C-alpha positions as CSV (number, residue, x, y, z in Angstrom):
1,M,0.0,0.0,0.0
2,G,2.8,2.4,0.9
3,S,4.3,2.1,-2.7
4,I,0.9,2.9,-4.2
5,V,0.5,6.1,-2.1
6,K,4.1,7.1,-2.7
7,F,3.9,7.1,-6.5
8,A,0.2,7.7,-7.1
9,A,0.5,11.5,-7.4
10,V,3.5,11.6,-9.7
11,N,2.2,8.8,-11.9
12,S,-1.1,10.6,-12.3
13,K,0.7,13.7,-13.5
14,I,2.8,11.6,-15.9
15,K,-0.3,9.9,-17.4
16,A,-1.9,13.3,-17.9
17,I,1.0,14.8,-19.8
18,I,2.2,11.7,-21.8
19,G,-0.9,11.8,-23.9
20,K,0.0,15.3,-25.0
21,S,3.3,14.2,-26.6
22,I,4.0,15.0,-30.2
23,S,2.2,12.5,-32.5
24,R,3.6,10.7,-35.5
25,E,1.5,13.0,-37.8
26,Q,2.9,16.1,-36.1
27,Y,6.5,14.8,-36.5
28,F,5.8,14.3,-40.2
29,K,4.6,17.9,-40.4
30,L,7.7,19.2,-38.7
31,Q,10.0,17.2,-41.0
32,K,8.3,18.7,-44.0
33,C,8.9,22.3,-42.8
34,K,11.2,24.4,-44.9
35,D,12.4,26.8,-42.2
36,I,12.3,27.5,-38.5
37,K,9.3,29.8,-38.7
38,S,7.2,26.9,-40.0
39,I,8.5,24.6,-37.2
40,V,7.7,27.1,-34.5
41,K,4.3,27.8,-36.0
42,I,3.4,24.1,-35.8
43,L,4.8,23.7,-32.3
44,K,2.9,26.8,-31.2
45,D,-0.4,26.0,-32.9
46,E,-0.7,22.3,-32.8
47,T,1.3,20.8,-30.0
48,N,1.6,20.9,-26.2
49,Y,4.5,23.4,-26.6
50,K,2.0,26.2,-27.4
51,K,2.0,27.4,-23.7
52,I,5.8,28.0,-23.6
53,L,5.8,29.5,-27.1
54,E,2.7,31.7,-26.7
55,H,4.7,34.9,-26.2
56,C,7.2,34.1,-28.9
57,I,7.2,36.2,-32.1
58,I,7.6,33.6,-34.8
59,E,9.6,35.9,-37.1
60,K,12.2,36.6,-34.3
61,V,12.8,33.1,-33.0
62,N,16.1,31.5,-34.2
63,R,17.6,28.1,-33.7
64,V,19.5,28.9,-30.5
65,N,16.4,30.7,-29.0
66,L,14.2,27.7,-29.7
67,E,16.6,25.1,-28.3
68,M,17.0,27.3,-25.1
69,I,13.2,27.5,-24.7
70,L,12.8,23.7,-25.1
71,H,15.6,23.0,-22.6
72,K,14.4,25.5,-20.0
73,N,10.9,23.9,-20.2
74,Y,12.5,20.5,-19.7
75,I,14.4,21.7,-16.6
76,S,11.2,23.2,-15.2
77,I,9.2,20.0,-15.6
78,Y,12.1,18.0,-14.2
79,S,12.3,20.3,-11.1
80,K,8.6,19.8,-10.4
81,F,9.0,16.0,-10.4
82,I,11.6,16.3,-7.7
83,N,9.0,17.9,-5.4
84,Y,6.9,14.7,-5.4
85,F,9.6,12.8,-3.6
86,N,11.6,12.9,-0.3
87,G,14.4,10.8,1.2
88,E,16.4,8.5,-1.0
89,Y,13.9,8.8,-3.9
90,R,14.4,12.6,-4.0
91,K,18.2,12.1,-4.0
92,L,17.9,9.7,-6.9
93,I,15.8,12.1,-9.0
94,K,18.3,14.8,-8.3
95,I,21.3,12.7,-9.2
96,L,19.7,11.6,-12.4
97,F,20.0,15.2,-13.6
98,I,23.8,14.9,-13.7
99,R,23.3,13.0,-17.0
100,W,22.5,16.4,-18.5
101,E,25.1,18.3,-16.5
102,I,27.6,15.9,-17.9
103,E,26.5,16.8,-21.5
104,D,27.2,20.4,-20.7
105,L,30.5,19.6,-19.1
106,K,31.5,17.7,-22.3
107,V,30.6,20.8,-24.3
108,I,32.8,23.0,-22.1
109,I,35.8,20.6,-22.2
110,R,35.5,20.1,-26.0
111,G,35.0,23.8,-26.6
112,K,38.1,24.7,-24.7
113,Y,40.1,22.0,-26.5
114,L,39.0,23.3,-29.9
115,G,39.6,26.9,-28.9
116,D,36.0,28.0,-29.1
117,S,35.1,31.4,-27.7
118,K,33.2,31.9,-24.4
119,R,30.1,32.9,-26.4
120,Q,30.4,29.8,-28.7
121,I,30.5,27.6,-25.7
122,E,27.7,29.3,-23.8
123,N,25.4,29.0,-26.9
124,K,25.8,25.2,-26.7
125,I,25.1,25.0,-23.0
126,A,21.7,23.5,-22.5
127,F,21.1,22.6,-18.9
128,R,22.3,25.5,-16.7
129,S,20.0,25.5,-13.7
130,S,19.7,25.4,-9.9
131,L,20.1,21.6,-10.2
132,N,23.8,22.0,-11.3
133,T,26.5,20.7,-9.0
134,I,29.3,22.7,-10.7
135,N,29.9,26.4,-11.5
136,Y,29.5,26.7,-15.3
137,D,30.6,30.4,-15.4
138,Y,33.8,29.7,-13.6
139,L,34.7,26.7,-15.8
140,I,33.9,28.5,-19.0
141,A,36.2,31.4,-18.0
142,L,39.2,29.1,-17.6
143,K,41.9,29.0,-20.3
144,N,42.2,25.3,-21.1
145,V,41.0,21.7,-20.4
146,E,43.8,21.2,-17.8
147,D,42.6,24.1,-15.8
148,I,39.0,22.9,-16.0
149,I,39.9,19.4,-14.7
150,D,41.9,21.0,-11.9
151,A,39.0,23.2,-11.0
152,L,36.7,20.2,-10.6
153,K,38.5,19.2,-7.4
154,G,35.9,18.4,-4.8
155,S,33.3,17.4,-7.4
156,I,32.2,13.9,-8.2
157,Y,34.0,14.2,-11.5
158,Y,37.6,15.0,-10.4
159,N,38.9,11.6,-9.4
160,S,37.9,10.1,-12.8
161,L,39.4,12.9,-14.8
162,K,42.6,13.9,-13.0
163,I,44.6,11.3,-14.9
164,F,44.1,13.3,-18.1
165,I,45.6,16.6,-16.9
166,K,49.0,15.9,-18.3
167,D,47.8,14.5,-21.7
168,I,44.9,16.2,-23.3
169,G,44.5,15.1,-26.9
170,G,41.9,14.0,-29.5
171,K,41.8,10.4,-28.3
172,N,41.7,11.5,-24.7
173,L,38.7,13.7,-25.4
174,F,36.9,10.4,-26.2
175,R,38.2,8.9,-23.0
176,I,37.2,11.9,-20.9
177,E,33.7,11.6,-22.3
178,T,33.4,7.9,-21.5
179,E,34.8,8.5,-18.0
180,L,32.1,11.2,-17.4
181,D,29.4,8.7,-18.5
182,F,30.9,6.1,-16.2
183,V,30.6,8.6,-13.3
184,Y,26.9,9.0,-14.1
185,F,26.2,5.2,-14.0
186,M,28.2,4.7,-10.8
187,S,26.4,7.5,-9.1
188,I,23.0,6.3,-10.1
189,R,23.7,2.7,-9.1
190,K,24.9,3.9,-5.7
191,K,21.6,5.6,-5.2
192,L,19.6,2.7,-6.5
193,N,21.2,0.5,-3.9
194,H,19.4,2.5,-1.2
195,L,16.0,1.8,-2.5
196,D,13.7,-1.2,-1.8
197,N,14.3,-4.3,-3.9
198,E,11.3,-3.7,-6.2
199,N,12.4,-0.1,-7.2
200,K,16.1,-1.1,-7.3
201,E,15.2,-3.9,-9.8
202,V,13.3,-1.6,-12.2
203,G,15.9,1.1,-11.8
204,Y,18.7,-1.3,-12.8
205,R,16.6,-2.5,-15.8
206,I,16.3,1.1,-17.2
207,T,19.9,2.1,-16.5
208,G,21.0,-1.3,-17.9
209,M,19.5,-0.5,-21.3
210,E,21.1,2.9,-21.3
211,A,24.5,1.3,-20.5
212,D,24.0,-1.2,-23.4
213,L,23.4,1.7,-25.8
214,L,26.4,3.7,-24.5
215,N,28.7,0.7,-24.7
216,L,27.7,0.0,-28.3
217,G,28.1,3.7,-29.2
218,W,31.6,3.9,-27.5
219,I,32.8,0.7,-29.2
220,Y,31.5,1.9,-32.6
221,R,33.0,5.4,-32.3
222,G,36.2,4.1,-30.8
223,K,36.7,1.7,-33.7
224,T,35.4,3.8,-36.5
225,F,36.6,7.3,-35.6
226,Y,39.3,7.1,-33.0
227,K,41.0,3.8,-33.9
228,I,41.4,2.9,-30.2
229,P,42.9,-0.6,-29.5
230,P,40.5,-3.2,-28.2
231,E,42.1,-3.6,-24.8
232,E,41.8,0.2,-24.2
233,L,38.2,0.2,-25.5
234,F,37.3,-2.5,-22.9
235,N,38.7,-0.4,-20.1
236,Y,35.9,2.1,-20.6
237,I,33.0,-0.3,-20.8
238,I,30.2,-0.1,-18.2
239,Y,29.5,-3.5,-16.7
240,N,26.2,-5.0,-15.6
241,G,24.2,-3.8,-18.6
242,F,20.9,-5.3,-19.7
243,K,21.7,-7.6,-22.6
244,F,25.5,-7.9,-22.7
245,S,27.7,-10.1,-20.5
246,K,31.3,-9.2,-19.9
247,R,32.4,-11.9,-22.3
248,K,30.1,-10.5,-25.1
249,L,31.5,-7.0,-24.5
250,I,35.1,-8.3,-24.9
251,K,34.1,-9.9,-28.2
252,L,32.6,-6.6,-29.4
253,C,35.8,-4.7,-28.5
254,Y,37.9,-7.2,-30.3
255,A,35.7,-7.4,-33.4
256,N,37.9,-7.1,-36.5
257,D,35.5,-5.0,-38.5
258,M,32.0,-3.6,-38.4
259,V,30.6,-6.7,-40.1
260,E,31.8,-8.8,-37.2
261,F,30.5,-6.2,-34.8
262,Y,27.0,-6.3,-36.3
263,N,27.0,-10.2,-36.4
264,L,27.7,-10.2,-32.6
265,I,24.6,-8.0,-31.9
266,E,22.4,-9.4,-34.7
267,K,20.2,-11.3,-32.3
268,T,19.8,-8.5,-29.8
269,P,17.1,-5.8,-29.7
270,Y,19.7,-3.3,-30.7
271,A,20.6,-4.8,-34.0
272,Y,18.5,-2.6,-36.3
273,I,20.2,0.5,-34.9
274,Y,23.4,-0.5,-36.6
275,E,22.0,-1.9,-39.9
276,N,23.2,1.4,-41.5
277,D,26.7,2.7,-40.7
278,D,25.7,6.3,-41.2
279,L,26.2,8.1,-37.8
280,A,23.2,10.3,-38.2
281,C,21.0,7.3,-39.0
282,I,22.4,5.4,-36.0
283,E,21.6,8.3,-33.7
284,K,18.1,8.6,-35.0
285,R,17.4,4.8,-34.6
286,E,18.9,4.9,-31.2
287,R,16.3,7.6,-30.2
288,E,13.6,5.5,-31.8
289,F,14.6,2.5,-29.8
290,Q,14.7,4.4,-26.5
291,K,11.2,6.0,-27.1
292,K,9.7,2.6,-27.7
293,Y,11.4,1.1,-24.7
294,Y,10.2,4.0,-22.4
295,K,6.7,4.0,-23.9
296,K,6.4,0.3,-23.1
297,I,7.3,1.0,-19.4
298,L,5.0,4.0,-19.3
299,R,2.1,1.8,-20.6
300,E,2.8,-0.7,-17.8
301,N,1.8,2.1,-15.3
302,R,3.6,0.5,-12.4
303,N,3.5,2.1,-9.0
304,D,7.3,2.4,-8.7
305,I,10.1,4.6,-9.8
306,S,10.0,3.3,-13.4
307,M,7.4,5.8,-14.5
308,V,9.2,9.0,-13.6
309,M,12.6,7.6,-14.7
310,S,11.1,6.6,-18.1
311,Y,9.2,9.9,-18.6
312,I,12.1,12.2,-17.9
313,M,14.1,10.3,-20.5
314,F,11.2,10.0,-22.9
315,Y,10.5,13.7,-22.8
316,M,14.2,14.6,-23.4
317,I,14.2,12.4,-26.5
318,E,11.2,14.3,-27.8
319,V,13.1,17.5,-27.3
320,R,16.1,16.0,-29.1
321,D,13.9,14.9,-32.0
322,I,12.8,18.4,-32.5
323,I,16.4,19.7,-32.3
324,S,17.5,17.0,-34.8
325,I,14.8,18.2,-37.2
326,I,16.1,21.8,-36.8
327,E,19.7,20.6,-37.4
328,Q,18.7,18.8,-40.6
329,K,17.1,22.0,-41.9
330,K,20.3,23.9,-41.0
331,Y,22.5,21.6,-43.1
332,T,20.2,21.7,-46.0
333,G,20.1,25.5,-46.0
334,G,16.7,25.9,-44.5
335,I,17.6,27.4,-41.1
336,S,20.1,30.0,-40.0
337,K,21.5,30.6,-36.6
């Protein structure tokens, strides 16, 4: 009974808003748009985003503005979910947000490595909020990646990144990113261990799927773009995923080519993601897979942590789908910054 009472309110809220998600037909309309004005008009007139866009002047909205509005709305919704919980569950929902903080930290680190200006980096920051555990402004103002890592002393990130201070290079940027993702999973699993067995199990099921997808992405990118040796690739693998044993992960790391890589995952739910070796296609199919996975959990309507964990991920994928459509228009000349 306690579990039903605990999750009843937040689950009712999620059920009320999940039905207002962008439909397949609305996605088709957005994809057919020629410019950002058309995209904003559809979002404003036909979707649940009309409330956050009601004061926007369509002619004045640009790509950066729209992304900022979408991300701010996500943060607002996320913050409201936190208020439904207390104790270990509240801590878990808070620590889940570091997934997005890590995305911003990657932007800052990569921007400094590439020599981007302060403004360029700030325009790519998406999740600045009261939920942050690090000082964005301070990090962005530093001169280089080495200084950023040093400035992270005292944070949950420092111990994992300090080994890179003396050797920041292209390959190590990849390793820094994988280390940051590793921090996320370790932090979440520590929090899950404080929950009752029922919620711990569903939490591990959801994060296990996320770990599988990240592992596949790392191995694919490591082999295809960074040419990282198999033994090094395996050092950055997240264990205890959903579908892959340690032995299977080793085989994937040591695959001689992408044909062998695909053959090893052919009988898993993730196979269709890698049927095409185009990176943009892979990323799109990965989002499609995640949406179906989270939708299935949301339909189960269980009185446990799975509903809120799935929805905060499902909603972010919807935001990323919109941003992806905007990006496609930009590269085909349909949208300007």
